[in-house]
N, C-alpha and C positions, 0 to 999 in steps of 0.2 A: 548425546541425545539422538534417538532414532529419527530417520527421515519421516516427515509427515506425508500422508497421501490423502488427496482430495479426489472424490469420485463425483461425477455428474451424470444424471440421467434425465431424459425427457419422457413423458408418458401421457397416455390418453390420446384424444384427437389432436390434430394440428391446430396451431394458432399462429398469427403473424408476430411472434415474439420469440419462438424457440431458438432459431438460429442466432438472433441478436443476443439473447440472454446467455447462450452457451459462449458466444464470443466475448460478451461483456465480463463474464466470470473469469474466463481465461486471462483476459487483458488485466483485470484487477489483481488477480493472484500474481501474475508476472511482474506487475508494478510494485505490489506490496510485499510479497514473499516469494521471490523467484526460486528459492531453494525447495519449495514444496512441489512434490510430484503430483501430476494431475492425470487421472484416467477417466474414461467415459465408458459406461455400459451401453453396448450396442442394442438398440431396440427396446430401451426402457427396462422394465422389470423382467422381461423375457431374457434379456442379456445378463441381468444379474443372476437369475436362476440357473442359467446355463454356463455362467462364467465367461461370457463373451465380452471382453473389454479391450479397449485400445488406449494407447498412451498418447498424451498431448506432447509430441516431440518438440524440440526447440524450433523446428521449422513451422509447426502448427501454431505454437505460441506466438511466434513473430508475425504470422499472417492472420491471427484470430480476428483482427479488426475487419477483415474482408467479409466475415460472416454476417455483418449487419445488413449487407446488400441482398440477402437471400431469404426466401420463405422456407417452409418445411423445417425439418430438424436435421442438422449435419450428422447426428449420431443415431438417428432412427427412433421410431416410436412404436408402441404397441399398447393394446388395451388388455392388461393383465390384473386381475384382482387376487392378491396373495391369499386371501381367506377363502377363495373359491377353489377348493382342493380338486374337485371333480374336473373343472375346466382346465386347471394346470396339468393334471394327469393326462387328460384327453389330448392336449396340445403337445404332449411330450416334454414339458418343461420340468416336470419332476416325475419320479418313479412312483408306482402305486405304493401306498403306505407311508410316503414321505409327507412332511408338513412343509408347504412352500415357504412359510415364514422362517422356519428353521433352516431350510436350504439357503435362502437368501442371506440370513444372518451368518451362516457358516462361510458363504462365499465372501462376504465383506471382511470377515476375520482372516480368511486365507489371503485376501488381497491386501491386508494391512490397512484398510481404510479407516481414517480417523474422522474425516468430515465427508458427509454426503449431501450434495445439493440436488434436490428434486424440483423439476420444473413441470408443473401440472396443476390439475384442479384439486377439488377437495378429496377425491378418492386417492389420488397420487400422494398427496401430502399427509393424509391421515395414515395411509399404509406405511409411509416412511416413519411416522411417529411410533407405530406399532413395532416396527423393526428396531428402532432405537431402544424402546422399552424392553423388548425381548433380549437384546444384547446386554443391556445394563443388568438384567436379572441373571445373566450368565457370565458376568465379570468382564465385559468388554465395553469400554466407553466409546460412544459414537455421537458426534455432534451432527445434527440434521437441520439444515436450513433450507426451507422451500421457497420457491417463487410462484406466485399465483397466476396460472395460465387458464383462461377460458374465454372464448369469444362471447359466451352467454352473459358474462359479467354477473354471475350468480353465486359467488362464494361469500359466505358469511364469515366475518364481519368486514370484508374488504370492499372499499368504495369502488375501486377501479382495477379490474383484472388486466394483466398484460395482454396486448393483442386485440382487445375488444374495439378500441377506437379505429384501428386499421381495418378490422373486419367490416365495420359499419361503412367506412369510406369506400372500401372495395365493393361491398354489396350495392352501394348506390351507383357506382360506375357500371357494374353489371346491369343494373336496372335500366340505366340510361340507354344502353344498346338494345336490350330486350324490348323496351317500350317502343322503340322506333319501328318495331315490326307492325304496329297498328296501321301504318301507312300502306301496308300491302293488302289490308282487308277491311271492309266496312263492318261496323258493329262488332268490334273485337273485344273479348274479355281476356285480359292478361293477369294471371295470378303469379306473383313473385313470392315463392316460398323461401323463407329465411330460417336458418338454424335457430333453435331455441326450444328445448324440450319442455321445461316448466317455467321459463322466464322469458318475458317478451321484450327485454331491454334491447337486444340486438335488432329485432324487427322494428321497434320504435325508432331507434337511433339511425338505422338504415333509411327508413322512410323520411326522417328529418333531414338527413344529408341529401337525399334526392330532391326533396321539396326546396331546400335551400338553393340547390343548383337551378331548379326551375325558376325561382324568383329572381335570379341574377343572369340567366342565359339570355342572349340577344335575339329573342324570337322576332320573326317578321310579322307574326300574327296574320298569317295568310293560309287559308285552307287548313292543312294538317300541321303547319309550322306555327302552332299556337300553344301558349303556356297551359291553358286549361286542358288541352288534349294530352300533354306530356306529364301532368302532375299526378300526385298520389290521390286516389279517390276513396280508399278505405284501408284501415290498419286494424288487423285482428290478432290479438295476443291472448295467451292463456289467462291472464289476470282480469280480462274484461268479459262480461256477459254479452252475448250477441242476440239482439232482437232481429231475427231473420226477416220478418215481415216488414219492419220499419226500414231495414237496410235495403231490401229489395225495392221498396218504393223510392227511396232516396237515390239509389244507384240507377234505377230505370230512367229517372229524369236526367241524370248525367249522361247515360248512354244515348238517349234521344237527342240531347243538345250537342254532344261532342262526337258521337259516332264510336265511342269506345270507353272502357272502364279499366283502371289499373289498380289492383289490390296488392297490398303487402301483408302476407300472412305468416305468422310464426308456425313452424312445423309442429309445435305442441298444441296449437289452437285446434280444438275439435277432436283431439286425440282420445279423450275420455269417451266421447260419444262413439267414435269409430271402434275402439277396443271393446266397448260394451256391446256394440252390434255384432262384432266378430264372435265374442264369447257366447252371446245369446244364440248365435247360429251354430255353435259347436265347433267353430274354426280355431285352429291353433294360432295364438298370437306370438309372432317371432320376437325373441328377446336376446340381448347380449349377455356376456359373462357377469355383468353387474346387475342383471335382472331388468334392465331398461328395455322398454319396447323399441324395436328397430323401426324408427319412424320412416326411414326410407322405404321400408317394405309395406307400410300401410297407407302411404301417400295422402297425407292430409290436404295437400294442395288440390289434388284431383277430387277429393271429397267436397271441398268448398266449391270448386268449379262446377261440379255436377249440380249443386244446389242453387247456384246463381244463374248459370248459363241460360236455361230455358226461360226463367222468370224475367231475365233482362232482354230476351230476344237476341242473344248473341249469335252471330253467324259463324264465328270461329272462336275457339278457346285455346289459349296458349298457357301452359303451366311450366314454369321454369324455376329451378333451384339454384341459388347462388352460393350455397354453403361451401362446396369444395373450392370454388373460385376465390371466395373471400378469405377463407381460413388458411390458404396456402401462400398468401402474399407476404412479401417482406414488410417489416414493421415501418410505419410512417414516422415522421419526425416527432409527433406527440408521444407515440408509444416508445420510441427510442430514448427520449428524455426520461420517461418513467422507468424504463428498463435499466437505464444507467443508474438512477437513484437507488433502485432496488438491489442491483448488483453490488454497488458500493456498500450498502448497509449489510447485505448478506455476507459478504466476505469479512467485514469488520466483526460481525456477530460470530461467525464461524471461528475466527482466529482467537476470540476470547471465550469460546466454548458455550455460546448461547444458542439454544435450539428454538425453532419456531418457524413461522411463515412471515416473510417480509411483505408489508403492504400498508395501505392507508386504512387505519382502524376507524371504522364508522362509529364504533361505540366509544371512541376516545378522541373525539373532535377531529377525525380524519388525519390524525398525526401519523406520519410514516414511522413504523416501529416493527419490532419482531413480535408477532402475535402468537400467543400460546396455542399449541396444537389442539388442545382440548376445546378451544373456541372455534375451530375451523369446521365448517360443514357446508354442504351444498344446498341447492334448492332455494336460494334467496329470490323472493318475488320482486318483480319490477314495481316500483312505486308509481302508479299511474297518475297520482295527483301532482307530480312535479310540474313546475311551470312550463318548461319547454315542451312537454308532451301535450299538456292541455292547450297550449298555444297552437301546436301542430293540428290537433283535432279541430280546433275552432277555425283555423284557416282553410282546412279542406272540407269543412262543412259537416264533419262527423260528430262534433261535440254537442 
């Protein structure tokens, strides 16, 4: 029997799970099937298209457990959409006239890959499913088992994406230090912009983590060392309508009482209005290879700050983004436990030839299982009616 080869790639933006998931998969294969060869494609789908792969040597396999301590991806990431031929050609990943899907499939065949593990969001995993289908049609069997990565926690039908818990925890840590800046200026408006294009889960969860810290921190309640001054004062996410006039009145009272206001804003909140205004003015809206608006270029945080600052009588405005800080952290304990469960199931599924994405199936009682690729999609909205979020809004006076 020919030696089996497993390939691993990570793709899309970073999340606090990539290094741990790569390490977990290597550890599991080494324990369960040490004879299987493991390779990794460097830089995600870019590495697959260009044939850039590395071997998990015996030394790497022995040290794989160390990867749990790190953020980032040990094998590199990239944002590549295999069906965006023009972008792949422009970036030199394929030659003009080549089909990226065909190039990727050919490389997998050349490398003798039997099992492919993709660690990424909905785009990453559905692209892998397309690859598997293409190879099947051309006589090559490939088992593809994905792991769900996104700090937005917006993959349908997965309850909890890997890395999202850690991102919320890290975003709250970032907020704690940024909010301390208020003590340097009177009447300060602090806007904490959190990643989240269409889903407000991460913003809500980050605000909850910070609010939990405020409720337990040992404040002296003296001048600026007071819980009310450090707390969350507003949470704005894409799933919630914003009554600007009502919020201005509410926040003005907080500014007058506390000398400052702290807002947690999803980068996707207000983006439709901003894009609409840009298009109406004839301006070009910057987009990535997937057609997504480049939110870092249109600055939703600045947009919100401009609308609140004058009305609140803010003397200084500070807009800070926690995204790159929070998404690059090593996985916390809760995420590592979830990663370990997913890796165990992913390897077991791969060895029996079952393809899909491993995760907690919301449409199946939150059971951990191998979810069919055709059911995987992005854009899951955050359910603003959940108890913990409604409690948060009530406690900060926004509900």
